[in-house]
N, C-alpha and C positions, 0 to 999 in steps of 0.2 A: 735425510739421515733419520734412522729409527732407533728405538730403544729395544731391549730384549723382548718386551711384550709385543713388539711390532707397531706400536703407535709412533707417530712422528714426534720429534723433539719439540716442534712448535706446539703440538696439541698438549703434550705433557707440561710444557712451560706455561701454557695459558690457563691451565686448570686452577692453580692457586689464585691467579688474578680474578678468574670468574667467580670462585668461591668468595673471595674478599669483596667483590662487587655486590654479590648477593647479600652478604653480611652488612655491607655499607648501606644498602637499600633497606634492609630490615630495620637497622638502627635509625635510618633516615625517616622511615614510616612512623616510628615512635616519636621522633623529633618533630615531625609534621603535626602529630596530635598535640604535643606540648606547645608548639608555636601557635597553632590555631586556637587552642584553649586559652593561652595567655592573651592572644589578640582579641578574642571574643570577650574575655573578662575585662581587659583594659578599655575596649571600645564601648561595650554594652554596660558593663558594671561601673566603670569609672568615668565613662563618657569622654575619653580621650579622643582626639582626632586620629584617624587611621594612619596618617603619616608620622605621628608621634608614637602611636602604639606599635607600629610595625617593627622599628629597630629594637624595641624592648622585647617584643615577642621573639624576634630572631635571636637575640642574645641569650634568652632563656633556652632556646632550642640548641644553640651552639654549645653551651656549657653541658647540657644534657647529652648531646651527641658525642662530645669529646670524651666524657666519662665512659660511655659505652664503647666507643671505638678503641680506647686504650685497653679496655679489659676484655673485649670481644673481637672486634674486627681486626685489629692489629696486635692481638695478644701474643702472637708468635714472635713479634719484633721487639716488644717493649716490656719492661718490668716496671709497673707503676710504683713510683716513690715520689715523695714531695720534691726531692732534689732534681729528679729527671722530669717529672710530670709538669712542673711549673713552666720551664722553658718551652716544652711541647705545647702546653695550653696557650702560651703567648703566641707561638707560631701559628697554631690552629686558629686562634681567635683573630689574629691579624690577617691571615690569608682567607680561610674559608668563611670566617665571620665577616671580613671585609667584603668578600665577593657576595655573600648572602645579604648583608645589609644594603650595600650599594645596588646590587641587582634587584633585590626586593623593592627598595624605594623607587628606583627608576621604573621598574615594571608596574608597580602599584600605581604610580602617577599616570603612567600611560594607559593601563588597562582600566583602572577605576576612574581616574580624572578625565581622560579623553574618551574611553570606551563605555563608561557608565555601567561596568560589570560589577556584580556584587563583590564586596571586598574580600570575603572568604574564598570565593571561587578564584578571584584574581590572585590572591596570595598563594593558593595551591598551584596555579600555573607558574608563578614566579619561582616557587620552591623547586619545581620539576626542572625548569630551565637552568637553574644555578647548580643543580646537583652533580652533573657530569664534570664540570670544571672543579668543583670541590673535591670530588673523588681523586682526580688526577693530582691536584695539589697535595692532598693528604698522602696518597700512595708514594709520590716521588720525593716529598720534602718533609712533611710534618712528622710522619712515622718512619723514621730513617730505615732504609733497607740494610739488611745484613750483607756483608761483603760477598758471600757466596750465593746470594739470591739473584735470580735473573731479573732484568728490568722489563718494563712493558714493551720496549722495542723488540721486534721479532728479528733475530739474526738471519742473514741471507743463507739459503741452503746451497 
Protein backbone atom coordinates (compact mmCIF):
# COMPACT_ATOMS: atom_id res chain seq x y z
CA UNK A 1 0.00 0.00 0.00
CA UNK A 2 1.33 3.48 -0.87
CA UNK A 3 0.64 7.11 0.00
CA UNK A 4 -0.05 9.92 -2.49
CA UNK A 5 3.69 10.63 -2.72
CA UNK A 6 4.35 7.02 -3.72
CA UNK A 7 6.16 5.93 -0.55
CA UNK A 8 4.98 2.86 1.28
CA UNK A 9 2.91 3.23 4.43
CA UNK A 10 5.56 1.21 6.24
CA UNK A 11 8.24 3.77 5.31
CA UNK A 12 6.12 6.79 6.30
CA UNK A 13 5.02 5.13 9.57
CA UNK A 14 8.63 4.37 10.47
CA UNK A 15 9.86 7.94 10.01
CA UNK A 16 8.54 9.30 13.37
CA UNK A 17 10.06 6.35 15.22
CA UNK A 18 13.41 6.86 13.47
CA UNK A 19 13.42 10.57 14.31
CA UNK A 20 12.44 9.79 17.91
CA UNK A 21 15.23 7.16 18.13
CA UNK A 22 17.74 9.79 16.93
CA UNK A 23 16.46 12.30 19.51
CA UNK A 24 16.56 9.57 22.18
CA UNK A 25 20.21 8.90 21.36
CA UNK A 26 21.12 12.59 21.36
CA UNK A 27 19.60 12.98 24.83
CA UNK A 28 21.26 9.70 25.80
CA UNK A 29 24.66 11.05 24.69
CA UNK A 30 24.19 14.05 26.97
CA UNK A 31 23.08 11.67 29.72
CA UNK A 32 26.22 9.58 29.22
CA UNK A 33 28.31 12.70 29.79
CA UNK A 34 26.34 13.41 32.98
CA UNK A 35 26.66 9.80 34.16
CA UNK A 36 30.38 9.54 33.47
CA UNK A 37 31.08 12.94 35.07
CA UNK A 38 29.15 11.98 38.22
CA UNK A 39 30.83 8.54 38.29
CA UNK A 40 34.27 10.13 37.90
CA UNK A 41 33.51 12.71 40.60
CA UNK A 42 32.17 10.16 43.06
CA UNK A 43 34.94 7.62 42.50
CA UNK A 44 37.93 9.93 42.07
CA UNK A 45 36.80 12.95 44.09
CA UNK A 46 34.92 11.23 46.93
CA UNK A 47 36.74 7.87 46.67
CA UNK A 48 33.53 5.84 46.61
CA UNK A 49 33.68 2.23 45.45
CA UNK A 50 32.69 1.93 41.77
CA UNK A 51 29.74 -0.33 42.68
CA UNK A 52 28.37 2.34 45.06
CA UNK A 53 29.13 5.23 42.70
CA UNK A 54 27.52 3.54 39.68
CA UNK A 55 23.82 3.61 40.77
CA UNK A 56 24.19 7.21 41.98
CA UNK A 57 25.66 8.22 38.63
CA UNK A 58 22.94 6.31 36.77
CA UNK A 59 20.21 8.04 38.79
CA UNK A 60 21.67 11.46 37.96
CA UNK A 61 21.56 10.54 34.27
CA UNK A 62 18.04 9.09 34.54
CA UNK A 63 16.62 12.34 35.96
CA UNK A 64 18.56 14.41 33.39
CA UNK A 65 17.32 12.23 30.53
CA UNK A 66 13.71 12.29 31.71
CA UNK A 67 13.63 16.08 31.72
CA UNK A 68 15.02 16.21 28.17
CA UNK A 69 12.84 13.37 26.86
CA UNK A 70 9.69 15.00 28.17
CA UNK A 71 10.54 18.36 26.58
CA UNK A 72 12.32 17.17 23.42
CA UNK A 73 12.13 13.48 22.48
CA UNK A 74 8.44 12.95 23.29
CA UNK A 75 7.35 16.63 23.30
CA UNK A 76 4.66 15.82 20.72
CA UNK A 77 3.02 13.37 23.14
CA UNK A 78 3.21 15.07 26.51
CA UNK A 79 2.53 18.42 28.09
CA UNK A 80 4.95 18.85 31.01
CA UNK A 81 3.13 19.69 34.22
CA UNK A 82 3.76 18.70 37.80
CA UNK A 83 0.51 16.70 37.95
CA UNK A 84 1.32 14.68 34.80
CA UNK A 85 5.12 14.69 34.96
CA UNK A 86 5.50 13.15 38.41
CA UNK A 87 3.70 9.86 37.55
CA UNK A 88 5.66 9.74 34.27
CA UNK A 89 8.94 10.35 36.14
CA UNK A 90 8.03 7.52 38.52
CA UNK A 91 7.32 5.16 35.58
CA UNK A 92 10.51 6.28 33.82
CA UNK A 93 12.59 5.92 36.96
CA UNK A 94 11.19 2.49 37.85
CA UNK A 95 11.53 1.08 34.35
CA UNK A 96 14.43 2.68 32.51
CA UNK A 97 16.10 3.59 35.79
CA UNK A 98 15.71 0.01 36.99
CA UNK A 99 17.01 -1.43 33.72
CA UNK A 100 19.91 1.02 33.76
CA UNK A 101 20.88 0.49 37.39
CA UNK A 102 20.50 -3.31 37.38
CA UNK A 103 22.07 -3.62 33.93
CA UNK A 104 24.92 -1.27 34.76
CA UNK A 105 25.67 -2.95 38.08
CA UNK A 106 25.63 -6.45 36.59
CA UNK A 107 27.69 -5.46 33.58
CA UNK A 108 30.14 -3.39 35.67
CA UNK A 109 30.67 -6.35 38.01
CA UNK A 110 31.27 -8.59 35.02
CA UNK A 111 33.39 -6.25 32.90
CA UNK A 112 35.40 -4.54 35.68
CA UNK A 113 35.33 -7.21 38.36
CA UNK A 114 36.03 -10.21 36.14
CA UNK A 115 37.40 -8.61 32.97
CA UNK A 116 39.58 -5.99 34.70
CA UNK A 117 38.53 -3.33 32.16
CA UNK A 118 38.76 0.36 33.12
CA UNK A 119 35.58 1.38 34.98
CA UNK A 120 34.78 4.31 32.64
CA UNK A 121 35.11 2.18 29.50
CA UNK A 122 33.10 -0.60 31.14
CA UNK A 123 30.38 1.86 32.11
CA UNK A 124 30.19 3.16 28.52
CA UNK A 125 29.68 -0.40 27.27
CA UNK A 126 26.98 -1.02 29.88
CA UNK A 127 25.15 2.18 28.91
CA UNK A 128 25.08 1.20 25.23
CA UNK A 129 23.76 -2.28 25.97
CA UNK A 130 20.90 -0.96 28.14
CA UNK A 131 19.80 1.81 25.76
CA UNK A 132 17.71 -0.19 23.28
CA UNK A 133 15.55 -1.74 25.98
CA UNK A 134 15.14 1.68 27.59
CA UNK A 135 13.96 3.21 24.29
CA UNK A 136 11.34 0.50 23.80
CA UNK A 137 10.04 0.88 27.36
CA UNK A 138 9.83 4.66 27.00
CA UNK A 139 8.25 4.55 23.55
CA UNK A 140 5.57 2.02 24.45
CA UNK A 141 4.73 2.77 28.09
CA UNK A 142 6.34 5.77 29.81
CA UNK A 143 5.48 8.43 27.22
CA UNK A 144 2.01 7.22 26.33
CA UNK A 145 1.09 7.06 22.68
CA UNK A 146 -1.74 9.17 21.29
CA UNK A 147 -4.74 7.14 20.14
CA UNK A 148 -4.16 7.93 16.43
CA UNK A 149 -0.40 7.32 16.48
CA UNK A 150 0.88 4.08 14.91
CA UNK A 151 2.69 1.57 17.10
CA UNK A 152 6.19 0.21 16.51
CA UNK A 153 4.68 -3.01 15.13
CA UNK A 154 4.58 -2.99 11.33
CA UNK A 155 1.14 -3.96 9.96
CA UNK A 156 1.07 -6.71 7.33
CA UNK A 157 0.62 -5.50 3.75
